[in-house]
C-alpha positions in Angstrom: 0.2 -0.3 0.3 0.5 3.3 -0.8 0.3 6.9 0.6 1.0 10.6 -1.0 0.2 13.5 0.5 1.1 17.2 -0.4 2.4 20.3 1.0 2.9 23.9 0.6 -0.4 24.8 -0.3 -1.7 28.6 1.3 -2.4 31.9 0.5 -0.7 34.1 -2.1 -1.8 37.5 -4.1 -1.7 37.8 -7.7 2.0 37.3 -9.4 3.6 36.1 -6.6 5.0 31.7 -6.5 4.2 28.8 -4.1 5.8 25.3 -4.8 4.0 22.6 -4.2 5.0 19.3 -2.8 3.9 15.4 -3.2 5.4 13.2 -0.5 4.8 9.3 -1.5 5.7 6.8 1.4 4.5 2.8 1.7 6.1 2.4 -1.2 8.1 3.7 -4.5 6.5 5.7 -6.8 9.5 6.2 -8.5 7.7 4.1 -12.0 4.7 5.5 -11.8 3.8 8.6 -13.8 3.1 11.2 -11.1 0.2 14.0 -11.9 -1.2 17.1 -10.6 -5.1 18.1 -10.3 -6.7 20.8 -8.8 -10.8 21.2 -8.1 -12.2 24.7 -7.8 -15.7 24.5 -5.7 -18.1 23.8 -8.3 -16.0 22.8 -11.0 -14.9 19.4 -11.6 -11.3 18.1 -11.4 -8.7 19.7 -13.8 -6.1 18.1 -15.1 -3.0 20.7 -14.1 0.5 18.2 -14.7 1.9 15.3 -15.1 5.7 13.4 -15.3 6.9 10.2 -16.4 8.1 7.6 -14.1 11.7 7.0 -13.8 14.2 10.1 -15.0 11.1 12.0 -16.0 11.5 12.9 -18.7 8.3 13.8 -20.5 5.8 16.2 -19.1 2.6 17.6 -19.9 0.8 20.0 -19.1 -3.0 21.6 -19.4 -3.5 24.5 -21.9 -4.1 26.7 -18.0 -1.1 26.7 -17.2 1.9 25.9 -19.5 4.6 28.7 -19.7 4.2 29.0 -16.0 4.2 26.2 -13.9 6.5 23.3 -13.3 5.9 19.7 -12.5 9.5 17.7 -11.5 10.3 15.2 -9.0 13.0 13.7 -7.1 13.3 9.8 -6.7 15.5 9.5 -3.9 13.3 11.9 -2.4 9.8 9.5 -3.4 8.6 12.9 -4.2 7.6 15.4 -6.9 7.0 18.6 -6.9 4.7 21.8 -9.1 6.3 24.7 -9.4 3.8 27.8 -9.8 4.5 31.1 -10.4 2.8 34.5 -12.0 -0.2 32.8 -10.0 -3.7 34.3 -10.7 -7.1 34.2 -8.6 -8.0 31.6 -11.4 -5.7 29.1 -9.5 -7.5 29.2 -6.6 -8.6 25.6 -5.9 -7.4 22.2 -4.0 -4.8 20.6 -5.4 -4.2 17.2 -5.7 -1.1 14.8 -6.8 -1.8 11.5 -7.3 0.2 8.2 -8.9 -0.2 6.3 -12.2 1.3 3.4 -13.3 0.4 4.7 -17.4 2.8 6.0 -19.3 2.9 10.3 -20.0 2.3 9.5 -24.2 -1.3 7.7 -23.9 -3.8 10.7 -23.9 -5.8 9.9 -21.3 -3.0 10.9 -19.3 -5.3 13.9 -17.9 -8.3 11.9 -17.1 -7.8 11.3 -13.4 -9.8 8.0 -13.5 -6.2 6.3 -14.5 -4.4 7.3 -11.6 -4.5 5.1 -8.1 -2.8 6.7 -5.6 -4.4 10.2 -4.6 -3.2 12.7 -1.7 -5.7 14.6 0.5 -5.0 17.4 -1.8 -4.0 21.2 -0.2 -5.6 24.4 -0.4 -4.2 27.0 -3.1 -5.3 31.1 -2.4 -4.3 33.7 -5.1 -6.1 36.7 -4.6 -5.9 39.9 -6.0 
């Protein structure tokens, strides 16, 4: 059994940055694709970013965060990260990390249903 736990959320002003972390425990997630999703009140869960397992060579981003967010991983720490720059009010949401055995190259990698491990989420609030 494995678990994921997010940290690093908080309240910031427009244009500021935050770095979210996702710590894995109970098993190694080094071979898993690690993804980030977010969910705002009243909205569906939205794909944010994903990084491939192993060396993390492949990444993919949602259109709304492309160029502002960067996903990374550190397998020695069994962790993944999401650097969020130039934050906007529309980035306000609960952010979740997730792990999938599927590869980044498959079209459904943005579908939360293919992720088998989820963290409890961390709140990010951006105010103007």
